[in-house]
ChimeraX commands (.cxc) that place a marker at each C-alpha (Angstrom):
marker #1 position 72.20,145.91,62.64 radius 0.5
marker #1 position 72.50,145.65,66.43 radius 0.5
marker #1 position 70.89,149.06,66.98 radius 0.5
marker #1 position 68.09,148.18,64.58 radius 0.5
marker #1 position 67.43,144.95,66.46 radius 0.5
marker #1 position 67.41,146.72,69.82 radius 0.5
marker #1 position 65.08,149.53,68.80 radius 0.5
marker #1 position 62.91,147.93,66.11 radius 0.5
marker #1 position 63.03,144.28,67.12 radius 0.5
marker #1 position 59.30,143.78,66.78 radius 0.5
marker #1 position 59.16,144.61,63.07 radius 0.5
marker #1 position 60.25,141.86,60.69 radius 0.5
marker #1 position 63.15,142.40,58.29 radius 0.5
marker #1 position 62.85,141.87,54.57 radius 0.5
marker #1 position 64.76,139.10,52.85 radius 0.5
marker #1 position 66.87,141.75,51.10 radius 0.5
marker #1 position 67.84,143.33,54.45 radius 0.5
marker #1 position 68.80,139.96,55.90 radius 0.5
marker #1 position 70.89,139.11,52.85 radius 0.5
marker #1 position 72.62,142.51,52.95 radius 0.5
marker #1 position 73.53,142.07,56.63 radius 0.5
marker #1 position 74.71,138.50,56.06 radius 0.5
marker #1 position 76.89,139.56,53.12 radius 0.5
marker #1 position 78.42,142.41,55.11 radius 0.5
marker #1 position 79.10,140.07,58.04 radius 0.5
marker #1 position 80.88,137.55,55.83 radius 0.5
marker #1 position 82.97,140.30,54.20 radius 0.5
marker #1 position 84.02,141.63,57.62 radius 0.5
marker #1 position 84.89,138.14,58.87 radius 0.5
marker #1 position 86.94,137.28,55.79 radius 0.5
marker #1 position 88.75,140.62,55.93 radius 0.5
marker #1 position 89.78,139.86,59.51 radius 0.5
marker #1 position 90.37,136.10,59.40 radius 0.5
marker #1 position 90.55,135.11,55.73 radius 0.5
marker #1 position 93.51,133.30,54.20 radius 0.5
marker #1 position 96.45,135.53,53.49 radius 0.5
marker #1 position 98.37,135.13,50.23 radius 0.5
marker #1 position 101.78,133.51,50.67 radius 0.5
marker link #1:1,2 radius 0.2
marker link #1:2,3 radius 0.2
marker link #1:3,4 radius 0.2
marker link #1:4,5 radius 0.2
marker link #1:5,6 radius 0.2
marker link #1:6,7 radius 0.2
marker link #1:7,8 radius 0.2
marker link #1:8,9 radius 0.2
marker link #1:9,10 radius 0.2
marker link #1:10,11 radius 0.2
marker link #1:11,12 radius 0.2
marker link #1:12,13 radius 0.2
marker link #1:13,14 radius 0.2
marker link #1:14,15 radius 0.2
marker link #1:15,16 radius 0.2
marker link #1:16,17 radius 0.2
marker link #1:17,18 radius 0.2
marker link #1:18,19 radius 0.2
marker link #1:19,20 radius 0.2
marker link #1:20,21 radius 0.2
marker link #1:21,22 radius 0.2
marker link #1:22,23 radius 0.2
marker link #1:23,24 radius 0.2
marker link #1:24,25 radius 0.2
marker link #1:25,26 radius 0.2
marker link #1:26,27 radius 0.2
marker link #1:27,28 radius 0.2
marker link #1:28,29 radius 0.2
marker link #1:29,30 radius 0.2
marker link #1:30,31 radius 0.2
marker link #1:31,32 radius 0.2
marker link #1:32,33 radius 0.2
marker link #1:33,34 radius 0.2
marker link #1:34,35 radius 0.2
marker link #1:35,36 radius 0.2
marker link #1:36,37 radius 0.2
marker link #1:37,38 radius 0.2
view
């Protein structure tokens, strides 16, 4: 996503692309910082 923004920042992203990136970001965050089972 960062490379796409740097090199194609002037072209708008589709709603599907934005949702895909948001979902992947949440998954990565939860994998790193999510609650651990006790």
